[in-house]
C-alpha positions as a printed Julia matrix, in Angstrom:
79×3 Matrix{Float64}:
 118.33  100.46   83.26
 122.04  101.01   83.17
 123.94   97.98   84.85
 120.7    95.83   84.5
 120.34   92.72   82.39
 116.61   91.05   82.2
 117.44   87.39   82.42
 115.1    84.14   81.44
 112.97   83.67   84.71
 111.49   87.53   83.99
 113.95   89.37   86.81
 116.03   91.79   86.38
 119.0    90.83   88.15
 122.45   93.45   88.54
 125.17   92.58   86.43
 127.22   92.3    89.0
 129.6    89.35   88.43
 131.54   87.5    90.93
 133.91   84.34   91.55
 131.68   81.21   91.42
 128.47   82.93   90.09
 126.62   80.82   87.28
 126.71   82.92   83.96
 124.12   81.87   81.56
 124.86   82.13   77.96
 122.3    82.57   74.44
 123.67   82.21   71.53
 120.16   81.91   69.51
 119.33   85.2    70.99
 116.32   83.62   71.04
 115.97   84.54   75.37
 116.25   80.78   76.01
 119.82   79.76   78.14
 121.78   77.67   75.99
 124.58   77.59   78.06
 126.11   77.62   82.26
 129.27   78.39   83.27
 130.73   79.16   86.51
 133.09   82.16   86.71
 136.32   82.47   88.06
 137.2    86.47   87.93
 135.8    89.64   86.7
 138.02   92.53   85.27
 138.92   95.08   82.77
 135.95   95.08   81.74
 136.31   90.55   81.2
 134.86   88.25   82.52
 136.8    85.01   82.87
 135.21   81.52   82.57
 135.43   77.55   83.73
 132.81   75.33   81.03
 132.31   71.52   80.51
 131.31   71.02   77.39
 132.9    73.48   75.6
 134.49   72.29   72.42
 134.15   68.04   74.26
 136.47   69.81   76.95
 136.44   71.18   80.01
 137.98   74.8    79.84
 138.54   77.86   80.99
 137.3    80.96   78.81
 137.14   84.36   78.33
 133.97   86.66   77.28
 134.08   91.39   77.5
 132.0    91.56   80.16
 128.99   93.69   77.83
 129.04   90.68   75.31
 125.32   90.16   73.71
 125.23   86.16   74.17
 125.66   86.62   78.17
 122.27   86.55   79.3
 122.76   87.17   82.82
 124.3    85.63   86.09
 123.2    83.9    89.52
 124.35   83.28   92.36
 123.85   80.82   94.24
 122.51   80.26   98.26
 125.49   78.31   99.69
 123.88   76.62  102.22
């Protein structure tokens, strides 16, 4: 399963993150998404996000791409 990660809906999503994807976080490590953000970019093993309600502000954040807090990613259908 290298390169794959389970997400809350029971599907397997590839760990592939690109600009505009939704990133899901599991802060309590209980299998439930606690927070979401928007992927700004991903490079050199880091994922850069824009998140609301981050310390009561809208902030740019960065995470290691293999962080255990990252539950998975979703790509909206922009139709």
